[in-house]
C-alpha positions, 0 to 999 in steps of 0.5 A: 526626041530622037536627037535626045538618045544620042545626048544620053549615049554620050553621057554613059560613054563619057561616064564610062571613060570617066570611070575607068580613068578613075579606076586606072589612076587609084590601081597606078596609086595603089600599086605605087604606094604597095612598092614604096612600102615594099621598099620600106619593108625590104631596108628594114629586113636588110638592116635587121640581116646586117645586125644579126651579122655583125653581132655574130661576127663579133662572137665567132667570126673574124674581121671579114664578116664584120667588116661586110655587116659594118659596110652594109649597115653603112652603105648609102643607097648607090651602094647598097647592092654591092655591100648586100652582095658582099655580105651574102658573099660572106655570110656563105663563105662561114660555117653556120650551126643551126643549133646555135641561136646566134646563127639560127637568128642569122638564118631566119633574118635571110629567110625573111629578107629572101620573102621580102626581096621577092615581094618588093620585086613583084610590088615594083613589077606591078607599078612600072607595068602599070605605070608604063602603059601608053594612058597613064603616061600620057595623063601622067598618073604617076607623077606624084612618086618616083619611079620604082626600082628593083633592088638587085641582090643575090638571094640571101637565103642561107642553108639551115643545116650543119652540112654547110660547106667551109 
C-alpha cells in the first residue's frame, strides 16, 4: 500500500508535465499563426498605400513618386523593405493637402500601415520569444512553420496638416 502513493505521485507529475507541454505547444502554434496573419495584413496595407500613392502621383505629383509607388507594388520579397522605405521618403518629400480626398487617402493608408507594422512587430517578437525557449527548441514545437521575420521599414506615418515641408 505505501508504494501506491509513489505511483499516484508519478502519475500526477507526468500528467502535469504533459499538460504543460500541450499548453506550450498550443501557445507556440497560436503565436506563429497570429504572426503569419499579421504579416499578411501588413502586406495588404503596404499594397493599399502603394496603390493610393500611385493614383495620387498619376494625378498630381510627378514621375518620381509614381516610380517609387510602382516599384513598391512590383517588389519581390527580398527588395520589399527597400522599396517601401523609398516610397515613404518620396511621400514625405511632397506636400500633401489634408483637404484633398486623394491625399487624405494616402495619409490614412499610411496611418493604418503604421498600426499594422506595430502589431506585426509585436507578434513576431512574441513568436520568436516563444520559439526560442530551450524546451520548445528541444522538442521542435515550431517546426511546422517558418521562423517569423521582422519587416524593417521607416515609420510610414505621414503628417496630415498643410504645414508639411516641401
